[in-house]
C-alpha positions, 0 to 999 in steps of 0.5 A: 500500500505504501509503495502504491501511494507514493506512486500516485502522490502529486506535487502540489507546488514547486520551489524555484530559487530567486534568480537575483538572489542566486546571482548575488550569492554567486558573485559573493562566492566568486569574490571570496574565491578570488581573495582566498587565491590572492591570500594563498599566493602571498603565502597564507594557508588555512590553519590545521586543526581547530582555529583559535578565536579571533582577537577582539575588535577595538575599531569599528568594522567597515562593510565591504562591497562584493567588489572589495571596496568599503561601502562608505567609499565615495561614489564615482561620478560620471561627467 
């Protein structure tokens, strides 16, 4: 009976990811991979084993855009 029921189950609705959100995350991941590769080219390697806790931040943290520039950087103007 269980296998027969699963044969006749109909899908009520489907879920499709938001293409804009997917594109944003693809862009952010590509930027991350680029930064990781640049850091490795300078000799950085991920820690082995458990990573230590990061130090306390005393200065305010600045947001950085996907392009790698601070979000409060002056915007370019086109003349």
